[in-house]
C-alpha positions in Angstrom: 11.2 -40.2 12.3 8.5 -42.6 11.0 7.7 -42.9 7.3 4.1 -41.9 7.9 5.2 -38.5 9.4 7.0 -37.4 6.2 5.7 -34.1 4.9 3.6 -33.3 7.9 5.5 -30.1 8.6 4.9 -28.9 5.0 1.2 -29.8 5.2 0.9 -28.0 8.5 2.5 -24.9 7.1 0.3 -24.9 4.0 -2.8 -25.3 6.1 -2.0 -22.8 8.8 -0.5 -20.0 6.8 -3.8 -18.8 5.4 -5.3 -18.9 8.9 -2.5 -16.7 10.3 -2.8 -14.3 7.4 -6.5 -14.0 7.9 -6.1 -13.3 11.6 -3.4 -10.7 10.9 -5.6 -8.9 8.3 -8.6 -8.9 10.7 -6.5 -7.4 13.4 -5.3 -4.7 11.0 -8.9 -3.9 10.0 -10.0 -3.7 13.6 -7.1 -1.2 14.2 -8.2 1.0 11.3 -11.8 1.1 12.7 -10.6 1.8 16.2 -8.2 4.5 15.1 -11.0 6.3 13.2 -13.3 6.2 16.2 -10.7 7.4 18.6 -9.5 10.3 16.4 -13.2 11.3 15.8 -13.9 11.3 19.5 -10.9 13.5 20.1 -11.9 15.9 17.4 -15.5 16.0 18.8 -14.2 16.7 22.3 -11.9 19.5 21.1 -14.8 21.0 19.1 -17.1 20.9 22.2 -14.4 22.6 24.3 -13.9 25.3 21.7 -17.6 26.2 21.7 -18.3 25.7 25.4 -15.2 27.3 27.0 -13.5 29.4 24.3 -16.7 30.9 23.0 -16.0 30.1 19.3 -18.9 30.1 16.9 -20.4 26.7 16.2 -20.3 27.2 12.4 -16.6 27.9 12.3 -15.9 24.9 14.6 -18.1 22.6 12.6 -16.3 23.6 9.4 -12.9 23.1 11.0 -13.9 19.7 12.5 -15.2 18.4 9.2 -11.9 19.5 7.5 -9.9 17.6 10.1 -12.1 14.5 9.8 -11.8 14.5 6.0 -8.1 15.2 5.8 -6.5 13.6 8.9 -8.9 10.7 9.8 -9.9 10.2 6.1 -13.6 9.5 6.9 -16.1 9.3 4.2 -19.5 11.0 4.5 -18.5 12.8 7.7 -21.1 14.8 9.5 -20.6 17.1 12.6 -23.6 18.4 14.6 -23.2 20.8 17.5 -26.1 21.2 19.9 -25.8 24.1 22.3 -27.8 24.7 25.5 -27.2 27.2 28.2 -25.3 24.7 30.3 -24.0 22.1 27.9 -22.4 21.7 24.4 -22.9 18.4 22.7 -21.0 17.4 19.5 -22.0 14.4 17.5 -19.7 13.0 14.8 -21.0 10.5 12.3 -19.1 9.0 9.4 -17.8 5.9 7.7 -14.5 4.5 9.0 -12.1 3.4 6.2 -11.4 -0.2 5.6 -8.7 -2.1 3.7 -11.2 -2.4 0.9 -14.0 -0.1 0.0 -16.7 -2.7 1.0 -15.2 -3.0 4.5 -16.1 0.6 5.6 -18.3 0.8 8.7 -20.6 3.5 9.9 -20.2 4.9 13.4 -21.3 7.7 15.7 -19.5 9.3 18.6 -21.0 11.9 21.0 -19.0 14.2 23.3 -20.6 16.7 25.8 -18.8 19.5 27.6 -20.5 21.7 30.3 -20.2 25.4 30.0 -18.2 26.8 32.8 -19.6 30.0 34.3 -20.3 31.5 37.7 -24.0 30.9 38.5 -25.9 32.7 41.3 
């Protein structure tokens, strides 16, 4: 080993460790946002199915969906809107996905639509 290479491993470790930590934290933050969107999409889909196919009232389903979003997904400022037509039920979920820190929250919107199944002449 040459004298000019002494300490290069230590210097490399000191320089690259913060980079690796920042990349790991960014990946964790992206996972938090993706999880919130995915769970919200599943709740919206289930709500649309309950209204379109099970005949549940939209008010009861809206309240249940908001409860799930607040308790399970831990969204802040969650809103659920159910639009009904004779052939289609559309559920829109809006909210703020949590972040590692309060200032890292991000707003999002997911929309799910389910057709009403019925025999039509």
